[in-house]
C-alpha positions as YAML, in Angstrom:
chain: A
units: angstrom
residues:
- id: 1
  name: MET
  ca: [3.74, 5.03, -15.80]
- id: 2
  name: GLU
  ca: [2.40, 8.08, -14.03]
- id: 3
  name: GLN
  ca: [4.64, 11.00, -13.23]
- id: 4
  name: GLY
  ca: [4.77, 13.82, -10.71]
- id: 5
  name: ASP
  ca: [2.11, 14.20, -8.03]
- id: 6
  name: LYS
  ca: [-0.05, 11.43, -9.48]
- id: 7
  name: ALA
  ca: [2.83, 8.93, -9.26]
- id: 8
  name: LYS
  ca: [3.58, 10.00, -5.69]
- id: 9
  name: LYS
  ca: [-0.08, 9.59, -4.73]
- id: 10
  name: GLU
  ca: [-0.21, 6.09, -6.29]
- id: 11
  name: PHE
  ca: [3.00, 5.14, -4.46]
- id: 12
  name: GLU
  ca: [1.59, 6.30, -1.12]
- id: 13
  name: GLN
  ca: [-1.67, 4.42, -1.74]
- id: 14
  name: ALA
  ca: [0.14, 1.23, -2.75]
- id: 15
  name: TYR
  ca: [2.27, 0.95, 0.39]
- id: 16
  name: ASN
  ca: [1.43, 1.21, 4.06]
- id: 17
  name: HIS
  ca: [2.63, 4.50, 5.63]
- id: 18
  name: GLU
  ca: [4.59, 2.65, 8.32]
- id: 19
  name: LEU
  ca: [6.40, 0.61, 5.67]
- id: 20
  name: ILE
  ca: [7.39, 3.74, 3.74]
- id: 21
  name: GLU
  ca: [8.62, 5.43, 6.93]
- id: 22
  name: HIS
  ca: [10.62, 2.35, 7.92]
- id: 23
  name: ALA
  ca: [12.25, 1.87, 4.50]
- id: 24
  name: CYS
  ca: [15.90, 2.89, 4.23]
- id: 25
  name: ALA
  ca: [15.27, 4.06, 0.63]
- id: 26
  name: THR
  ca: [12.25, 4.63, -1.58]
- id: 27
  name: GLY
  ca: [11.86, 5.75, -5.16]
- id: 28
  name: ILE
  ca: [9.48, 6.18, -8.05]
- id: 29
  name: PHE
  ca: [11.41, 4.89, -11.05]
- id: 30
  name: GLY
  ca: [8.91, 5.41, -13.87]
- id: 31
  name: GLY
  ca: [7.85, 2.70, -16.25]
- id: 32
  name: GLU
  ca: [7.79, 1.42, -19.77]
- id: 33
  name: PHE
  ca: [5.38, 0.03, -22.32]
- id: 34
  name: ASN
  ca: [7.34, -1.98, -24.88]
- id: 35
  name: PHE
  ca: [4.86, -3.06, -27.56]
- id: 36
  name: GLU
  ca: [7.53, -5.10, -29.38]
- id: 37
  name: ARG
  ca: [7.64, -7.52, -26.44]
- id: 38
  name: MET
  ca: [3.86, -7.74, -25.89]
- id: 39
  name: ASN
  ca: [1.46, -10.22, -27.38]
- id: 40
  name: PHE
  ca: [-1.75, -9.12, -29.10]
- id: 41
  name: ILE
  ca: [-3.93, -9.26, -25.96]
- id: 42
  name: GLU
  ca: [-1.39, -7.33, -23.85]
- id: 43
  name: LYS
  ca: [-1.15, -4.61, -26.49]
- id: 44
  name: LEU
  ca: [-4.93, -4.38, -26.71]
- id: 45
  name: ILE
  ca: [-5.31, -3.99, -22.95]
- id: 46
  name: VAL
  ca: [-2.51, -1.44, -22.61]
- id: 47
  name: LYS
  ca: [-3.85, 0.64, -25.49]
- id: 48
  name: LYS
  ca: [-7.37, 0.64, -24.02]
- id: 49
  name: VAL
  ca: [-6.37, 1.41, -20.44]
- id: 50
  name: SER
  ca: [-3.46, 3.82, -20.94]
- id: 51
  name: LYS
  ca: [-4.51, 5.46, -24.22]
- id: 52
  name: ILE
  ca: [-0.90, 4.98, -25.37]
- id: 53
  name: LYS
  ca: [-0.59, 3.71, -28.94]
- id: 54
  name: GLU
  ca: [3.17, 3.06, -29.27]
- id: 55
  name: SER
  ca: [6.13, 1.98, -27.16]
- id: 56
  name: VAL
  ca: [7.20, 4.52, -24.56]
- id: 57
  name: SER
  ca: [9.86, 4.53, -21.84]
- id: 58
  name: ARG
  ca: [9.69, 6.83, -18.85]
- id: 59
  name: ILE
  ca: [12.33, 5.10, -16.74]
- id: 60
  name: ASP
  ca: [14.14, 7.69, -14.60]
- id: 61
  name: LYS
  ca: [17.76, 6.50, -14.41]
- id: 62
  name: LYS
  ca: [18.76, 9.43, -12.21]
- id: 63
  name: VAL
  ca: [16.23, 8.41, -9.54]
- id: 64
  name: ILE
  ca: [17.41, 4.80, -9.78]
- id: 65
  name: SER
  ca: [21.03, 5.89, -9.27]
- id: 66
  name: GLU
  ca: [20.05, 8.03, -6.27]
- id: 67
  name: PHE
  ca: [18.13, 5.08, -4.79]
- id: 68
  name: ILE
  ca: [21.13, 2.79, -5.20]
- id: 69
  name: GLU
  ca: [23.42, 5.31, -3.50]
- id: 70
  name: ILE
  ca: [21.07, 5.77, -0.54]
- id: 71
  name: PHE
  ca: [20.46, 2.03, -0.25]
- id: 72
  name: SER
  ca: [24.18, 1.22, -0.48]
- id: 73
  name: SER
  ca: [25.13, 3.76, 2.17]
- id: 74
  name: THR
  ca: [22.78, 2.24, 4.76]
- id: 75
  name: LYS
  ca: [24.65, -1.05, 5.03]
...
């Protein structure tokens, strides 16, 4: 759910540098908290950890489209 430099840093920490360099396409697509689909415990945890109190979507469709184009062109 992070954005900008923080999301990039998390991405780089989550994956080995060699894996990122070897990948034909990479992307940070955003995220979503959909409280309507969560049970009570999930909502409680998300609210505590993220400090978000209602459903939010930060999915970046433009980045997803760019990823698909790059990925498709490498075949």
